[in-house]
N, C-alpha and C positions, 0 to 999 in steps of 0.2 A: 727155666733153663733153653739156650738157645740148640739148635737142630743144625745139622747139615741141611742144606739142600740140596736132590738128587735129580736130573732128568732120566729117565729110560730111554733107550736108545730110543725108541716109537715115540717118545714126546718129544725129542731131539727132531726125531723125522717129521714131524707130523708140526712143528716149529719151521722147519724149510720150507714145509707146504706152502704155510701159510707167509712165509716172505717170500714165496713165487706167487701166489696166487695173488695178495694185495700189488705187487710190483708189475705184474701183468695189466692189471686193471688201473691200477693209480700212483704207480712211479715205486724206483727203488727208495725214496727218501719217505714218503711213506710209507713204506712197509716195513725199513728200519725201526722207524719211530713207535709204530706198532706193535712188532715182536717185541721192540725194548720192553714196554710199556708189558705185556703179558709176562714177560721174564720179571720183570721187576715185584709186578701180585704176587709170582709164587715164590721171588725169594722173601718177604712180607711173612711170610710163614713159618719161618725160622723163630721165630720166638711164641705168637701161639698158634698153632697146626691144626688144632681141633675142629675146627670151621668145615662149614656147607653142610652135604646131607650124608649120611652114612647108607651104604649100599651093601651090605652083607649080603642079601639078596641075589650080588651078579658074582660080589667075588670078596671074601673076609677081609673086615677091612680098611674096605673099598670106599673112598669119603669122595663125594664129587661136589664141584661149587663151579657158580659162574661167573663169566668174564664178560661183562658189559654186554649183557643178555644174548649172544652171539657165540662165544664160545662155553662149552662144559669141559672145564679140567679135573680128571683123573686122578687120584692121589691116596696115597697110603703112608701112617704115620707110626715110627716105629719109637725107642726111648732115646735115638741118638740121629736121625734122620725124618725128613719127609719125601718122600720120591715121590714124583711127579711120572703118571702111568702114558698118559693120553691128554691132549688137547686139540680136542677136537671141533672143529670151526662148524657155525649152518647148518643146524639140526643133523649132524652124521650121527648115527645111530649105536647107542652108547654100549647097549645091552650087547651086540652083535662084536664088539672089540672082547669082550671081556665072559661069553660064553665059555661053557666048560668041554667046547667040539674038540 
C-alpha cells in the first residue's frame, strides 16, 4: 500500500536550513542537488516505510533512519501516511528535539 508523504513544518524548516548552510559553503547548485536527494530518499518511503530504528523511548512510534552518514531523519508511520518530523544534519542532538519538556 502506498502512503502519503508529509513533511512537518519543522522538517521543512530543517531542509531550508540545510540548503542555506550548503549554499553558503559550496554554492546554490550543490545545495539544491543535495536537498533534492534527501527529499527523494524520503519520498521512497511511500511503499516501504517501516525502515530505520524504532525509538519509542523518545516518542511513541518514532523511527530514525540515517542518510549518507550525515543526516538523521525522524519520522512516523500511520495507516495512510509517512510523516517526517525532523531532518537533522551533522550530529544535532535528536533526543533534545523529542524530549517531553
